[in-house]
N, CA, C and O of each residue as an XYZ file, in Angstrom:
340
protein
N     -49.047     96.086     64.980
C     -50.196     95.273     64.672
C     -49.797     94.178     63.690
O     -48.873     94.366     62.898
N     -50.473     93.051     63.730
C     -50.169     91.933     62.847
C     -51.137     91.898     61.671
O     -52.139     92.613     61.630
N     -50.798     91.040     60.723
C     -51.677     90.817     59.595
C     -52.157     89.373     59.629
O     -51.596     88.537     60.337
N     -53.176     89.095     58.875
C     -53.689     87.743     58.805
C     -52.643     86.793     58.230
O     -52.633     85.608     58.562
N     -51.777     87.297     57.383
C     -50.705     86.471     56.807
C     -49.773     85.923     57.883
O     -49.254     84.814     57.755
N     -49.560     86.711     58.954
C     -48.736     86.234     60.068
C     -49.369     84.992     60.702
O     -48.673     84.030     61.030
N     -50.679     85.023     60.869
C     -51.386     83.881     61.440
C     -51.362     82.693     60.482
O     -51.245     81.546     60.915
N     -51.472     82.966     59.180
C     -51.434     81.898     58.185
C     -50.140     81.101     58.295
O     -50.157     79.870     58.288
N     -49.028     81.806     58.398
C     -47.720     81.158     58.501
C     -47.656     80.265     59.738
O     -47.168     79.137     59.667
N     -48.140     80.760     60.851
C     -48.108     79.996     62.104
C     -48.992     78.760     62.015
O     -48.577     77.670     62.408
N     -50.214     78.923     61.500
C     -51.125     77.792     61.406
C     -50.569     76.719     60.482
O     -50.623     75.534     60.811
N     -50.042     77.111     59.341
C     -49.488     76.123     58.415
C     -48.282     75.402     59.014
O     -48.078     74.216     58.757
N     -47.491     76.103     59.803
C     -46.353     75.460     60.475
C     -46.855     74.429     61.488
O     -46.283     73.345     61.602
N     -47.907     74.756     62.215
C     -48.470     73.804     63.179
C     -49.050     72.583     62.477
O     -48.856     71.455     62.930
N     -49.752     72.801     61.386
C     -50.368     71.685     60.667
C     -49.331     70.801     59.980
O     -49.533     69.595     59.838
N     -48.221     71.406     59.555
C     -47.200     70.656     58.820
C     -46.214     69.938     59.739
O     -45.498     69.037     59.300
N     -46.174     70.332     61.007
C     -45.205     69.725     61.927
C     -45.434     68.218     61.996
O     -46.557     67.754     62.191
N     -44.369     67.479     61.835
C     -44.445     66.022     61.847
C     -44.269     65.555     63.284
O     -43.152     65.482     63.795
N     -45.375     65.243     63.920
C     -45.338     64.797     65.307
C     -45.788     63.342     65.372
O     -46.759     62.965     64.715
N     -45.095     62.522     66.154
C     -45.527     61.127     66.278
C     -46.907     61.026     66.931
O     -47.688     60.141     66.580
N     -47.211     61.894     67.849
C     -48.512     61.898     68.512
C     -49.226     63.184     68.112
O     -48.704     64.280     68.317
N     -50.416     63.049     67.543
C     -51.178     64.221     67.109
C     -51.912     64.794     68.316
O     -52.899     64.225     68.782
N     -51.432     65.902     68.807
C     -52.063     66.561     69.936
C     -53.173     67.469     69.440
O     -53.219     67.838     68.266
N     -54.055     67.818     70.341
C     -55.107     68.774     70.000
C     -54.485     70.150     69.828
O     -53.647     70.576     70.622
N     -54.908     70.826     68.789
C     -54.427     72.181     68.531
C     -55.638     73.095     68.438
O     -56.544     72.857     67.639
N     -55.651     74.133     69.251
C     -56.671     75.173     69.144
C     -55.947     76.440     68.759
O     -55.127     76.961     69.516
N     -56.255     76.927     67.585
C     -55.603     78.118     67.026
C     -56.543     79.287     67.227
O     -57.612     79.332     66.618
N     -56.161     80.241     68.078
C     -57.028     81.355     68.452
C     -56.542     82.642     67.793
O     -55.387     83.043     67.935
N     -57.450     83.266     67.077
C     -57.171     84.580     66.479
C     -58.212     85.538     67.049
O     -59.336     85.621     66.555
N     -57.824     86.247     68.076
C     -58.730     87.141     68.784
C     -58.688     88.531     68.170
O     -57.615     89.088     67.940
N     -59.857     89.080     67.909
C     -59.937     90.448     67.418
C     -59.412     90.625     66.010
O     -58.680     91.575     65.733
N     -59.785     89.706     65.104
C     -59.258     89.848     63.746
C     -59.724     91.137     63.084
O     -59.147     91.577     62.090
N     -60.773     91.740     63.640
C     -61.230     93.017     63.094
C     -60.274     94.160     63.433
O     -60.485     95.291     62.994
N     -59.230     93.879     64.205
C     -58.216     94.891     64.528
C     -56.925     94.711     63.720
O     -55.973     95.473     63.891
N     -56.896     93.706     62.844
C     -55.697     93.473     62.030
C     -55.571     94.520     60.936
O     -56.562     95.097     60.488
N     -54.339     94.754     60.515
C     -54.082     95.737     59.457
C     -54.829     95.411     58.171
O     -55.297     96.316     57.478
N     -54.945     94.123     57.845
C     -55.579     93.730     56.585
C     -57.006     93.206     56.792
O     -57.475     92.356     56.036
N     -57.690     93.719     57.823
C     -59.029     93.238     58.161
C     -60.013     93.366     56.999
O     -60.875     92.503     56.835
N     -59.905     94.409     56.200
C     -60.880     94.605     55.124
C     -60.860     93.439     54.132
O     -61.843     93.205     53.430
N     -59.751     92.715     54.075
C     -59.633     91.563     53.185
C     -59.697     90.235     53.934
O     -59.453     89.179     53.350
N     -60.024     90.286     55.226
C     -59.850     89.095     56.068
C     -60.625     87.887     55.585
O     -60.068     86.789     55.563
N     -61.865     88.031     55.203
C     -62.650     86.863     54.810
C     -62.117     86.225     53.539
O     -62.072     85.000     53.426
N     -61.718     87.041     52.595
C     -61.145     86.503     51.369
C     -59.827     85.779     51.671
O     -59.538     84.734     51.089
N     -59.041     86.340     52.576
C     -57.780     85.697     52.957
C     -58.034     84.402     53.722
O     -57.370     83.394     53.480
N     -58.997     84.428     54.644
C     -59.309     83.218     55.410
C     -59.767     82.091     54.501
O     -59.316     80.954     54.636
N     -60.657     82.406     53.581
C     -61.154     81.388     52.660
C     -60.008     80.843     51.813
O     -59.999     79.663     51.463
N     -59.045     81.698     51.483
C     -57.929     81.282     50.633
C     -56.971     80.334     51.351
O     -56.429     79.428     50.718
N     -56.748     80.515     52.657
C     -55.724     79.694     53.299
C     -56.207     78.741     54.371
O     -55.450     77.857     54.773
N     -57.438     78.876     54.857
C     -57.923     77.877     55.810
C     -58.356     76.636     55.033
O     -59.128     76.746     54.080
N     -57.877     75.473     55.420
C     -58.304     74.268     54.715
C     -59.819     74.085     54.834
O     -60.411     74.421     55.860
N     -60.436     73.555     53.790
C     -61.885     73.316     53.821
C     -62.228     72.323     54.927
O     -63.273     72.437     55.567
N     -61.361     71.363     55.149
C     -61.562     70.373     56.198
C     -60.322     70.339     57.079
O     -59.250     69.924     56.638
N     -60.468     70.772     58.310
C     -59.360     70.725     59.253
C     -59.200     69.309     59.788
O     -60.179     68.567     59.862
N     -57.987     68.921     60.161
C     -57.815     67.630     60.840
C     -58.674     67.597     62.105
O     -58.949     68.643     62.693
N     -59.093     66.420     62.522
C     -59.998     66.302     63.666
C     -59.402     66.848     64.957
O     -60.140     67.196     65.878
N     -58.094     66.927     65.035
C     -57.450     67.410     66.251
C     -57.214     68.923     66.246
O     -56.604     69.455     67.174
N     -57.690     69.619     65.212
C     -57.439     71.058     65.074
C     -58.754     71.835     65.112
O     -59.710     71.503     64.411
N     -58.781     72.862     65.935
C     -59.910     73.785     66.011
C     -59.376     75.196     65.788
O     -58.264     75.517     66.208
N     -60.166     76.034     65.129
C     -59.800     77.431     64.911
C     -60.881     78.290     65.546
O     -62.068     78.111     65.275
N     -60.464     79.221     66.390
C     -61.375     80.143     67.057
C     -61.058     81.555     66.583
O     -59.951     82.051     66.790
N     -62.032     82.198     65.949
C     -61.888     83.581     65.491
C     -62.834     84.449     66.292
O     -63.966     84.049     66.566
N     -62.385     85.624     66.667
C     -63.305     86.583     67.255
C     -63.266     87.857     66.421
O     -62.206     88.336     66.020
N     -64.462     88.386     66.175
C     -64.598     89.638     65.444
C     -65.973     90.211     65.731
O     -66.876     89.506     66.182
N     -66.118     91.495     65.463
C     -67.405     92.152     65.711
C     -68.355     91.876     64.544
O     -67.932     91.460     63.465
N     -69.634     92.113     64.783
C     -70.641     91.967     63.737
C     -70.352     92.930     62.601
O     -69.793     94.005     62.818
N     -70.731     92.548     61.395
C     -70.542     93.422     60.240
C     -70.436     92.626     58.957
O     -70.716     91.427     58.925
N     -70.027     93.307     57.898
C     -69.960     92.702     56.568
C     -69.033     91.494     56.509
O     -69.350     90.499     55.856
N     -67.887     91.574     57.190
C     -66.930     90.468     57.143
C     -67.511     89.215     57.805
O     -67.343     88.106     57.299
N     -68.189     89.398     58.930
C     -68.826     88.263     59.600
C     -69.928     87.689     58.710
O     -70.069     86.471     58.602
N     -70.697     88.551     58.085
C     -71.757     88.092     57.176
C     -71.176     87.262     56.034
O     -71.757     86.253     55.636
N     -70.031     87.690     55.509
C     -69.384     86.942     54.432
C     -68.921     85.571     54.922
O     -69.091     84.569     54.226
N     -68.339     85.527     56.112
C     -67.939     84.229     56.679
C     -69.149     83.323     56.865
O     -69.099     82.133     56.554
N     -70.232     83.893     57.371
C     -71.457     83.104     57.579
C     -71.993     82.534     56.262
O     -72.581     81.453     56.248
N     -71.790     83.251     55.168
C     -72.289     82.770     53.878
C     -71.434     81.626     53.330
O     -71.875     80.902     52.438
N     -70.224     81.456     53.849
C     -69.305     80.446     53.311
C     -69.100     79.246     54.225
O     -68.538     78.233     53.810
N     -69.554     79.360     55.469
C     -69.358     78.269     56.431
C     -70.701     77.823     56.980
O     -71.639     78.620     57.015
N     -70.822     76.573     57.411
C     -72.094     76.116     57.985
C     -72.396     76.835     59.292
O     -71.486     77.218     60.027
N     -73.663     77.011     59.569
C     -74.073     77.722     60.784
C     -73.520     77.053     62.053
O     -73.301     77.724     63.062
N     -73.299     75.748     62.001
C     -72.744     75.045     63.155
C     -71.317     75.491     63.486
O     -70.803     75.178     64.560
N     -70.675     76.221     62.567
C     -69.320     76.692     62.800
C     -69.292     77.947     63.664
O     -68.218     78.397     64.064
N     -70.465     78.520     63.957
C     -70.521     79.808     64.660
C     -71.150     79.659     66.030
O     -72.115     78.920     66.224
N     -70.567     80.389     66.978
C     -71.097     80.466     68.327
C     -71.014     81.919     68.763
O     -69.924     82.485     68.861
N     -72.153     82.514     69.022
C     -72.161     83.920     69.409
C     -71.986     84.038     70.919
O     -72.660     83.354     71.690
N     -71.088     84.900     71.322
C     -70.820     85.162     72.736
C     -71.154     86.604     73.001
O     -70.715     87.497     72.277
N     -71.922     86.830     74.023
C     -72.292     88.220     74.328
C     -71.529     88.732     75.506
O     -71.711     89.882     75.906
Protein backbone atom coordinates (compact mmCIF):
# COMPACT_ATOMS: atom_id res chain seq x y z
CA UNK A 1 0.00 0.00 0.00
CA UNK A 2 1.15 3.57 -0.63
CA UNK A 3 1.13 6.65 1.52
CA UNK A 4 -0.01 10.14 0.71
CA UNK A 5 3.65 11.21 0.81
CA UNK A 6 4.27 9.04 -2.27
CA UNK A 7 1.64 11.03 -4.15
CA UNK A 8 3.08 14.32 -2.85
CA UNK A 9 6.47 13.51 -4.37
CA UNK A 10 4.92 12.66 -7.74
CA UNK A 11 2.71 15.75 -7.86
CA UNK A 12 5.55 18.09 -6.95
CA UNK A 13 7.75 16.50 -9.63
CA UNK A 14 5.02 17.08 -12.22
CA UNK A 15 4.50 20.68 -11.16
CA UNK A 16 8.23 21.42 -11.08
CA UNK A 17 9.03 19.86 -14.46
CA UNK A 18 10.25 22.56 -16.81
CA UNK A 19 8.30 22.00 -19.99
CA UNK A 20 8.26 24.44 -22.91
CA UNK A 21 4.58 23.64 -23.49
CA UNK A 22 2.35 23.43 -20.42
CA UNK A 23 0.16 20.39 -20.97
CA UNK A 24 -2.95 19.62 -19.00
CA UNK A 25 -2.23 17.50 -15.97
CA UNK A 26 -4.92 15.56 -14.13
CA UNK A 27 -3.55 14.01 -10.96
CA UNK A 28 -5.82 11.19 -9.78
CA UNK A 29 -5.65 9.74 -6.29
CA UNK A 30 -8.28 7.03 -6.16
CA UNK A 31 -9.32 5.55 -2.84
CA UNK A 32 -7.25 7.72 -0.55
CA UNK A 33 -9.24 6.22 2.31
CA UNK A 34 -7.26 3.01 1.67
CA UNK A 35 -3.82 4.61 2.16
CA UNK A 36 -1.68 3.65 5.14
CA UNK A 37 -1.71 7.23 6.45
CA UNK A 38 -5.40 7.92 5.72
CA UNK A 39 -6.15 9.05 9.28
CA UNK A 40 -3.87 12.04 8.65
CA UNK A 41 -4.82 12.54 5.00
CA UNK A 42 -6.62 15.87 5.24
CA UNK A 43 -3.90 17.47 7.31
CA UNK A 44 -1.30 16.16 4.86
CA UNK A 45 -3.29 17.32 1.83
CA UNK A 46 -3.71 20.81 3.24
CA UNK A 47 0.02 20.90 4.00
CA UNK A 48 1.26 20.02 0.51
CA UNK A 49 -1.45 20.85 -2.02
CA UNK A 50 -0.91 24.38 -3.28
CA UNK A 51 -3.73 26.78 -2.37
CA UNK A 52 -3.93 27.73 -6.04
CA UNK A 53 -3.10 25.13 -8.65
CA UNK A 54 -1.86 26.22 -12.08
CA UNK A 55 -4.74 26.50 -14.56
CA UNK A 56 -3.52 23.43 -16.43
CA UNK A 57 -3.56 21.18 -13.33
CA UNK A 58 -6.54 19.36 -11.85
CA UNK A 59 -6.52 17.04 -8.83
CA UNK A 60 -9.13 14.30 -8.48
CA UNK A 61 -9.47 12.59 -5.09
CA UNK A 62 -11.83 9.77 -4.30
CA UNK A 63 -12.75 8.75 -0.78
CA UNK A 64 -15.77 7.56 1.16
CA UNK A 65 -17.97 9.80 3.28
CA UNK A 66 -16.77 10.46 6.81
CA UNK A 67 -14.77 12.76 9.05
CA UNK A 68 -11.90 13.22 6.59
CA UNK A 69 -14.27 14.28 3.80
CA UNK A 70 -16.03 16.65 6.20
CA UNK A 71 -12.67 18.22 7.07
CA UNK A 72 -11.82 18.69 3.39
CA UNK A 73 -15.24 20.26 2.81
CA UNK A 74 -14.57 22.74 5.62
CA UNK A 75 -11.31 23.88 3.99
CA UNK A 76 -12.23 23.97 0.30
CA UNK A 77 -15.04 25.74 -1.58
CA UNK A 78 -18.11 23.66 -2.31
CA UNK A 79 -17.42 24.08 -6.04
CA UNK A 80 -14.37 21.85 -5.53
CA UNK A 81 -16.58 18.82 -4.81
CA UNK A 82 -18.57 16.57 -7.08
CA UNK A 83 -20.41 13.64 -5.58
CA UNK A 84 -20.59 10.48 -7.68
CA UNK A 85 -22.94 7.72 -6.72
